[in-house]
N, C-alpha and C positions, 0 to 999 in steps of 0.2 A: 595607686595603692593596691597591694596584693590582696586577693580574697583571703578570708580567715582560714579557709581550708588549705590554702597553699602554705601558710605559716604552720598550721597544724601538722601537715605532712612532714615538714622538716624537723619540727619538734619531736614527732614520732620516731624519725630515723635516729635522732640523737639519743632518745630514751632506749631504743633497741640496742645501740652500741654499749651504753652504760650497763644495762641489765644483763646483756650477753656475757660481759666480762665477769659480772658478779656470780652468775649461775654456773659459769664454766668450771668453777672450783668445786661445785657440789659433787659429792661422791655418788656414783651410779650403783649404789647398793640397794638391795631389796628393802622395801618398807614393810612394816608388820601387818598392815590391813590391806587386803586385796579385794577389789570390787569388780564385778563383771561390767564391761561397757554396755551390756544390754540392760543394765539396771534401769528401772523406770524413771529414776531421778537424773539420768544422763540424757542430754538433749543433743540430737544431731540436726544440722541445718544443711540443706543441699541434697545431692543424690548419693545416698549411702546404700550399699548392698548389704542386706541383713540375713542372707540365706545361709551363711556359714556360722555354725554354733560357736566357733572359736572367737568370733568378733566381727564387727562391721568393717566393710571395706569401702574406699572411695578413690576416685581418680580425677574428677573434674576440679578445676582450680577454685579456690575460695571455699571448698567444703569445710564445714565447721563442726566441732564438738564442744559442748559446754557442760560443766558440772560445778556445783557449789559444795563446799565441804567445811567441816570444822576440824582444824588441825594446823600443824606448823609446816608440813611438807607434803608434796605429791609427786609421783612419778608415773610415767606411762610406758606400758609394754607395747612395742610396735613389731609388726612383721611387714617388711618393706620389699617391694619387687625391684625398685630402681634406686634413685638418688633424690627423693623428694625432700623438700624443705618445708618446715612448719613454723608459723609464727605463734609464739605463746603470749597470751594476754592474761595478766593476773590483776584482778580487781580493777579492770578497765585500762590498765597500763601495759603497753607492749613491752615485753621483757626479752626472753631468749629467742633465738632462732635455732631450731633443731635441724641439723643436717644429717639425714638418714643414709644408710648404706644397705645394700641387699642383705636380707636375712632378719633375724630377730635381734632386738635390743631393748634395754630398759633405759629410758631417758628421764632425768629429773626435770620437772617443769616448775616447781616452786620449792623453795627451801628457806629455813630460818624466818618463817613468817610470824608475826605477832599472834598471840592467842586470839581466837575468835573465828568468825565465818569468812570464807574467801571464795571468790569465783574465778574459775580458770576457763579460758577459751583457747582452743587450738584451731588455727586457720591454715589450710593448705596453700602455700605460696606458689607452688609450681603446678604445671598443667599435666594432662594425662600422659603425654608421650614420655614424661620424665619418670613416671612410675605410678603404681597403685599401692596405697597404704592400708594396712589392716591394724586396728587397735584391739589388742587382746586382753588388756587388763589396766585397771587404774589402781595404783597403790598409794596408801595414805600413811601418815605418821601414826605412832602409837595412840590408841583411843580415837583416831580419826573416824569420821563418818560422813556420808553424803547428806546433804540438806536439800530441800526443795528449791528449785530455781524460781525466780519471779515468773509470773504469768507471761508467756511469750507475746510479743507484739502482734497485733492483728494485721499489720502492714507487711506484705510480701512483695519483693521486687526480683525480677529475673532479667538477666542480660544474656543474649544469644549472640555469639560473635566469633572473632578470629584472634590473632595474636594480640591485637590492641586491647581486647577485653580480658585477655589472660594476664596482662601486665608484663608481657614479653619485653625484656630489656629495659624496663623503666628505671632500674638501678644502675644501668650502664653509665660510664663516665662521659661518653660522647657517642656520636653516630658512627665513629670508626671502630669502636670496640664491638667485636662480634658477640653474639649471644652465648651465655653460659648459664648454668642453673642458678648461680649466685646473682645474676642480673635480673631475675624475674621475681616479681612480688605481687601476687594477686591480692594480698591484703591491702596494698596501696594502689590497686587499680581503680580506675574511675568509678566503676560500678559498685565496688565494695565501699569506697569512701562515700559515694552518694547514698548508699543504703544506710550507713551510719548517720549521715546528716539527717536522713528522714526517720531515723529510729525504726528501720525496717529490717526484717529478715532477708537474707540475700542468697540467691542461687545463680551460679554462672555456668552456662553451657557453651563453652568456647574452646577452640583448638587452633593453634597457629597454622596458617596456610590454608585454612578451610574457606570454602566459597558458599554462595547461595546456589549457584548453577554454573555449569552443567555437571561438573565432576568434582570429586574430593569435597563433598558438601557437608555442611552441618546438618541439613535436613535428613540425610541418609543415616545419621547416627543419633538423631535427636531423641529417639525413643529408648535409648540405652541408659541403664544405671551406671554401668562401667563401659565407657565408650569403646574400649578395645575388645570387648566380649560381645560377639554378635548374638549370643543367646541371652544376654542380659536385657531384661525388660523393665523399664521404669513404671511404677505404679502411680499414675497421675492423681489418684485420690489422696496421695500423701502431701501434695503441695498445690496450693491455689494462689497464683500470683495476682495481685491487684494491678500491677503494671509490668509490661514486658518491653524491653528495648532490644530491637534487632539491629545489630551493627555489623551487617554483612554487605560488603560491596568493594572494599579496598582491593582484595585479591581478584575479584571478578573484573575490575576495571584496570588492573595493573598492567596488563599486556595489550590492552585495547578496549574498545567499546563493545560490550556484548549486544547481541540482537535485542532490540527493544521488546518485541512481542514475546519472544521466548523468555527473556529475563523477567519482565514484569509479570508474565503469566506464572512462572515458577514462584515468584515472590507472593503473588496473590493466593496460590495454592497452599503455600506454607502458612500464610495468615489464616486461611480457612481451617487448616489442620489445628493450629493453635486455638482457634475459637471453638472448635469442637470439644477440646479438652477444658478450655477456660472461657466459657461464653461471656463472662462479665469483665474480662480483663481489658485494660486500656493498652493498646499496642502502639509503640513508637517505631517508625522506620527511620533509622539514623544514617547520617553521612559521617564518615570517619575523619579524624584530624590529619591523617596522612595524605588525604586526597586534595588535589588542586587542579586548576586548569593548565598548569605549567608542565605537569607530568602525568602520563606520557606526552611528549612534545606534540603540539598541534592537535590534540584530541579533545580539549575542553572537557576533561573527564568529570570534574566536579559539577560543572553546569549541567552536563548531560545527566548525571546521576540525580541531581535535584529535580530535573524534569521528569525522569522516570518515577521517582518517589512521589512526585506530585500527581502523576497519572494514577499510580496505585491507590493513593489516598482518595482521589476523586472517584475511582471505581468502587472503592469500599463504601464511601458515603452514599453513592448512588444505589448500592445494594442494601443500604440501611445500617451499615456498620459505622456509626458516627464516632466510635471510640478509637479510631485509627488516625494517626497524625504523623507528620514529619518532625523529626528532631535533628536540628543541624548543630553539629559540633564544629567550632571554628578550626580552620587549618592551623596546625601547630606553628608557633612562632619561634624563630631561632633564639630570641632573647630569653626564652624559658628553657633553653638547652634541649638536647636530644638524648634519647636513650640508645641502646645498642641497635645497630643496623637501621638508624633513622627512625626508630620507634619513639612514641611519646615518652617524655621524662616523667618523673614523679610530679614535678611541678605542673606539667601539662595535664596529667591525670587529675590533679586537684582542681584545675580550672574546669576540666570536663565534668568532674563530679558536681561542681557548683551549678553548671548549666543543667545537668540532668536532674539534680535534686530540686532546683527551683521550678523547673517545668512540671515535674511530677507533683511536687508539693502544691503548686498552683492548681493544677487540673484535678487533683484528688482532694483538695482542701485539707492537706496535711501541713501542720506547722513543722518547720525544721527544728531539729534537736538543738538545744542551746550550746 
């Protein structure tokens, strides 16, 4: 029997299709009430650069903005550098997908709503190389006004990873369809789904093709708010994760087995760096679903990775860091389909989310959301 999250993922996709069609007919005309996105009643989750007075910018996948308002319609003014896509969620239901193009645009996110209070969330479906998005205004229908959001959850979860964590290709029809922007959905990635199951706020620091060591690494850009801007520096005081999942190994082991001492040493150095910023965080060292002992042929890559991760955890425990553990994601199964370029499908993401949420929920004594 499928996990509830698998069924939920497919229901979500169906709702997206229905509501996209409904909102597509909305006119992109200016609404009469304009609100600055810097308003204290607007909430951002994830890494947002707030240095530009025209509005906050983000690039990492699954970056989120939330607001609650009284009114019948809402639109968002964007300034886009690439071709990012955004999932709109209205009153907890995924509705439209916004497909942006370079430059400025006004996009309707809610229309013809019943009178009363409504909550809108915008979640970046695409990753940093696709583009950077700036939100410059929120517009509301006549007499519309922002309302306070509910108190945010005290639970914070962060995933650090590569394409798997970005949701690369999870909407692809099969493994033979190559990646396109329309096949990536960070909203349905395993980390984002797990965070919703846990009732947690979510941050994703991931980029396709990145490694842990020795080159093209996530650690070398981990301190950036905007990953393509070397001068951009993240303020760690703005976010304190309770749990961090590091899912970096698939690209490291893709061409062969990395040197054990060098790779585990780099991993332990990265953990030490994380603990300097977040000394109370629980850290999970994950194995990815694309890894197995069958590929690369004759390398026993997955078995070797589990041994490397076991050594890392043993070293951390010996040093007194008892909140470091291994998290094994099962190798993806063909019966659940594949995404683009052999990446996890939405169904596999949902299965991974269940694994992640149950483990963190158990360790942190968090009940899963109903």
